[in-house]
N, C-alpha and C positions, 0 to 999 in steps of 0.2 A: 417702407424701411419702418422698423418700427423706432419711436421714440420713447420707448422706454429706458430710462437710468440716462439721457441721454445727456441731460441739464439736470438746475438746482436753480432752486430761488432763492439768494443769497440775499435778497433787502427784500423787506415788507414797512410798509408804513404808510398809513392815512395820510394827510391834514394832520394840524397842532389840536383843530376846534373841529367841532361839528352841530349840526342845529341851523342855526339865524346868521348870518354869517355878510349882512349886507355892506362890511366894506370891502368885500371882497372881489374880487371881478372871478371870471371860472378861467379864466389863460392864471389867475392869481391862484386860485387855489389847486389848479396841474400841478402849477413852479411849487408850488409847496407841500406839496406831496410827495412833490419827482427828491425834492430835499432832502424829506426825512426816508427817503427813501435810500438812499447814497448815505446820507448818512450812516444809516440800521449799515446798511455794505459794508461801512470805511472805503470808499470811495470818494476819486472826484470826476466831475464833469468829463476831465480828457480819458476816463476808461468806455470812454459808452461809444459809441459802434454804432445801435440798433436804437432805432425808437415806432412805439407803436401807441397809438391811440384815438379816442372816434372823434376829437379835436383836428385839425391837420395840422399834422406832425412835423411841416416846417414854420408850424409857432411853437411850439414847443423846442426845436435846431435851433431853430432865431435866436430866439428867449437864452439862450442856455448855453448860445455860443458854442457851435460843433453841427459840422456836416457829414450826419451819417452814413454806414453806408448798406443800412436799409430800413424801409421803415413802414407800415404797416397802418392803414386806416379804416378798419373795416368796422363798419358802421351797422351792425341789426341789433338796438337796440340794448339791453340788460345786460346780454351774454357774450357779447363784447367781448370782454376783457380776459372771458375764460377762452376764445376763441384767437383773441388774444397772443394770450400764452401756449397754447398749441403751437401759431405758426412762429410765432419766437426758437420754440422752441425745435424746430423740424428745419428753422430757419438759422439756429446757433449749431444744430449736431450736420448741417448739409457744409458751414465752415462761410456761412454767407457773411457773418458777422460773429463776434463774439465775446461782448458783455449789452445788452437788452434793456434797455427804461419801456417798461408797459404804462402812459399814467393815465389819469384821471382825475375830472375833476369837474364839477356841474354845480351851480349859481341853482339851485331847483327851485329851491324859497324864494327869495331876493331876486330872483332873477335879472342881475347885474351880467351885463358883459356877453351875455348868451344869444345865440342867436334867430331869428322869427324861427316861428315853428307854423306851419297853418294845422286850420283843422275845419270841421264843420262842410257845408253846401258849398261853401266857396273854392275849399281845398281842392286840387288839377293831381292827386296822387291816386294810387287803387286806392285804397280805404274811403278815399274826399268821395274816389263819382261811383264808387261803386255799395258803397256798406253806408255811411254817415248817411247821405241825402234819404235815408230811412228812417232817421230817427236817435240812433246811438250818439251820446255827444260825453266819448270818452272810453277809459276801461274799465268802472264801475258795470256799464249798460254792457258794455261790449261783452266780457266776459262772465256775466251774472246771466243768459239764455243757459249756455250752455255750464254750466255751473247746476242750475238748478235739473236740466236734462239729466246730468252723470247724478245728481241725490236719485231721481227718482231712479235710473237704472237699476242701482248702488243698492239703494235703502240707506243710504249714507246721511243721516238725521243732522235739522239743524246744530244740537247739541253736541253731534261730534267736529260741524264745522267751526266754534263754536272753542272747541274744548283745541285750537291749535292757536288762536294767541295768546288763551290761558296758559296752557304749557312754555308758554316762550317768553310769559312772562317769567315762570318761576324762572329761570335762565338771565333773563335779563337785569332781574334782583338785583343781582349780586359783580351786575357791570356798572359801573363810576357812567364809562359814557354817554352809553344808555338812556335817550331820549324821556321812553318811559319805563319805569323801575318798580312802581306800586303793584305787587300785586292783586290778582281781579278772576273771577269768577265768571260763568257762560253766562250769570246772570244779568253781570255788568257789562260781559257784553252784548247781553241783546236790549238792553239799557241804552246805555249808547242809541247816538239817533237813530235811525236810520240813513243809512248814504243810497245805494240804489239796490232793490229787491236782487239777493237774499242778501247783502253784504249792509250792519251797521259798523260804521264805525272803527269799531278795536277792532275789523277782520281788513280792515283796510291799511295799506304803506302812511306811517309818514311822508311830508314835504318836505328835507332840505337842502340845507347849505353845505356839500363835503369832498373830500376826495379821497384815492390814496393811488400809490403808485407800488410796483414792485421790480425789481432788480432780476435779473438770468444769465446763466450764463451753464458754460460746461459742467461737465457732473467731472471729470477730470479736475478740476478749479476751482471746486465747493468749497473746500474744504482750506484756500488760502482766504477767506472771508474771517471777520469775528463770531459770524452769527454760524445757527443750528441750523447745517445742508436741509432741505425740504426737495426731497428729491421727486423729480415731476414720472410716476411710470406709466398712468397711461393716459388721453387724451380722445378727445370726442367735437363733432360738431356736428349742425346739420338745419333745412329747412324748411320750411312747411307752405305755409303761406301769408303774406300781410294783410288779409281779411277775414276775419277770425268765420265770418260763417263758411267760408267756404274749407272749411280743417274737413279731413276727412273724415273723423267719427271726433266728434264734439263733446265724446265725456275723456279720451285721452287722447296724449301728442305724439304723434306720431316721433315728432322729430324729436325729446325724451329719448324714446326708445332707439333710437336710429342712433347718436352720438353717444349712451351710454351704456349701449353695446360697446361700440366701438370700444371705451374704454376701459371697460370691463376685461376686455378679449387683447387690450394692448398691454393692459396690466399686469396680465397674468394670473390675475385677486380673483377671489369669490367675494358673492354676498359677506359673509361669515368670517372672513377678513377685516371687514370693514368695520375699523372703532367709532367712529364720526364722522355725521351726515347735514351736509351743509348746503339746502334745497333752496333755491331765489323762492322769494315769501310775499311779492304784492301784494296777494288777497290770500285770504287764508287758505280757500281749495287747494294754492300750488304746495303742499304739501303732501298736500289729499295724494294728487294726480301724480306727486314723484314716488313718494312710496311706492306705486304701483305701478307703472308707468318705470320707475330700475328694477324694480322687481323685489323689491327687501319685499311684500306682502301679496300678500292676490290679489285679483282684480273683488273691486268691495271691504275690500278688511282695510284700507288707509284708516277711515275715520275712527274705528275701534282704536285702531291700533292708536290712533296721537290722546285717547281722550280715556283708553286703559292709563294710561304715564309711561308708558314705550321708548315715548322718543326727550321727554322730564328726564333732569335729575335723579341721577341713581338708576335711570332706565336703560332696557339692554340697549338699543340704538341713540345714544342724543345728539337732540338736529338743533338746528340755528340755534347753535347757544350762543350768539350775543344778543340775541333779542331777538334776529332778526330786519328784515325789512319793516315789520307790523312797532314793532320796542324798539329794538338800536337808532336804526338810521334810514335815510328811501331817501337819497336824492334825484329821483329817477329814472336811475338805470344803478340794480342794485350790486351785481355783478361780483366789482369786484369786493365789494367788504363783505360777500361772502367768503370770497379767494380770505385773503386775510385773514377772516375768523380761522381757517382753514389752519394757516400756516400758525399762525397764535399756535392755537393746540397742538398743533403734529411739538412746533418746539417745545409746548410744555410754560408758553407768557403768557394764557389767555387768564383774562380772568374773573373769569370763572370757569375756570379748569378741570375739564374731564379724564381724569387719570390713567395715565399707562395704554393716552392715543399714539400707536405707529400710523395706523391709517386713516387720512380723511377721504371722502371722496364729494367733492362740489357739481351738484347741478344750477347750472340756470337757464331763467328763460329771456327770451326779446324779447316782446312785442305782445300780440295774446296769442302767447304757442307761433309767432315768427317761425323765430330759431331757438336753437338750445348748441348745449355747449358744457365739455363734460370735464373733468380730472380726479384724478388721484392723486396724492402729495401721500409725502411718505418723510418721515427720519430713519428707518432705513440702511441701510448703508447696499448698494447692491451684491451680490452676488448671484454666485453661479446657480 
């Protein structure tokens, strides 16, 4: 069953504040974003009959005072929320529920009310047993070797890697909520402290407290709400490996390719039809991988494409227009914020609005290329 134009996002909002919020627990961040999204959609909690979240849905349901007909707790890192939208669209289209709340919130910086997470040699997880014992100590070191291999094979330069951060500051510079808004140069990137070769500080994501939620319902009901409907045209999901060293090829993401191909096929649109692109950017290389793996540019062309200004304001493919995880916010799982910005652009409500956006492509990653999710969103009404 195709999900093309079966559902629409009719409510979307982030938490009232983003940044450093030690006064709010992870549960409170979930609820704050959820209430804001319901207010945006003009509905009450009594109209929600489906819930998805990486948090235990029972906590949210109990807090909200509802007994839902459908729940989803898929948790595969930062792309989980793109996959939640896909699953919610399928549930609504098949009649399992009518109106779904997709909620997230993370106390990524303040760590208030967060679940305990293992790590290092004492972690009995798959990566803990078979990868971290050999020395990598977190995402910068886990991603680093693959990036260096990618640069060697494709000829991508350090200046091109740095240009991702530079380009995204040109967007966040006009986004009041962005954590980092000052314009920077490649020299500024290289002068920021080294985190883990080849990543300088400005090539690495923020660590913040934040959250956001979405309200989805059937396309038939979309015009009953006060907001501009954002129709779900295409969806995709995939997983590859929880251990980055066991990727099929560390210079591209098989999960990216699988999920994006499905989303394009389902949407019925081509790359030329995409007006706006959001690619999860926990680190500066991810947008470059995304451009190539999604097919917007050829192998080894992503870095130059960004460096030449094609993704910057005025460029032919505006990308990460809120500043992304590098400059806007990143609480640990960035996917929800990528969707939120895509919705704002498609609605024409973004702080740094791109003129004439009709269709946006959102690409998420979970873990170190462990998982991927893809969405094609549009404001154009369904037609034959």
